[in-house]
C-alpha positions in Angstrom: -67.4 -115.9 41.2 -68.7 -113.6 43.9 -66.3 -113.7 46.9 -65.8 -110.8 49.0 -62.0 -110.5 49.1 -61.7 -111.0 45.5 -64.3 -108.4 45.0 -62.5 -106.0 47.2 -59.3 -106.5 45.9 -60.9 -105.7 42.2 -62.4 -102.6 43.4 -59.2 -101.6 45.2 -57.2 -102.1 42.2 -59.5 -100.5 39.7 -61.2 -97.8 41.8 -64.1 -97.4 39.7 -66.3 -93.9 39.5 -69.5 -95.8 38.9 -70.6 -99.3 38.8 -73.2 -100.1 36.1 -75.4 -103.2 36.5 -77.4 -105.0 33.5 -80.5 -106.8 33.7 -80.9 -109.1 36.9 -77.3 -109.7 37.6 -77.2 -109.1 41.3 -73.7 -110.2 43.0 -74.3 -109.7 46.7 -70.5 -109.5 48.0 -69.8 -107.2 44.7 -72.6 -104.9 45.8 -71.7 -104.7 49.3 -68.0 -104.1 48.7 -68.9 -101.1 45.9 -71.6 -99.7 48.5 -69.1 -99.8 51.4 -66.5 -97.8 49.1 -69.3 -95.2 48.4 -69.2 -96.1 44.3 -72.4 -95.0 42.8 -74.5 -98.0 41.3 -76.9 -98.0 38.6 -78.8 -101.2 37.5 -79.8 -100.8 33.7 -82.4 -102.6 31.6 -83.4 -104.2 35.2 -85.8 -107.0 34.8 -86.7 -110.4 36.8 -88.3 -113.4 35.6 -91.4 -114.9 37.1 -89.6 -117.9 38.3 -86.6 -115.4 40.2 -89.4 -113.1 41.1 -91.1 -116.2 43.4 -87.7 -117.1 44.9 -86.8 -113.7 45.8 -89.9 -113.1 47.3 -89.0 -115.7 49.7 -85.8 -113.7 50.7 -87.5 -110.3 50.6 -85.2 -108.7 53.1 -82.1 -109.7 51.1 -84.0 -108.4 47.9 -84.9 -105.3 49.6 -81.4 -104.6 50.9 -79.8 -105.6 47.6 -82.2 -103.4 45.3 -81.6 -100.4 48.0 -78.0 -100.6 47.2 -78.8 -98.8 43.6 -78.6 -95.1 43.5 -80.9 -95.8 40.3 -82.8 -98.4 38.6 -83.9 -98.2 35.1 -86.5 -101.1 34.4 -87.2 -102.9 31.4 -90.8 -102.4 31.3 -93.8 -101.6 33.6 -94.0 -105.2 34.7 -90.4 -105.5 35.8 -90.8 -102.0 37.8 -93.9 -103.5 39.6 -91.8 -106.8 40.6 -88.9 -104.7 41.8 -91.0 -102.4 43.7 -92.6 -105.6 45.3 -89.2 -106.8 46.4 -88.2 -103.6 48.1 -86.8 -101.1 45.4 -87.0 -97.7 46.3 -89.9 -96.5 44.0 -88.2 -92.9 44.0 -85.1 -94.2 42.5 -86.8 -96.4 40.1 -87.7 -95.6 36.5 
């Protein structure tokens, strides 16, 4: 469950040096908690389904903010990279 107080408590207890996310699991409260603590974040094997892409496009501002939280995004393929860029991922941080 993505609940800000629980996420904050988890991060405060474990104090990770880095957070690694996989595929398309974006938990907004956890991303915010990690970013405010200065924890570097990586999104690896990043992808997004066509259905999710259409939904996130309607929330482009939120998608951009979430994707820009990552220090580095490693896309699964060229299509995923294009979709993530269209949603607001920083091309300089996207591979």
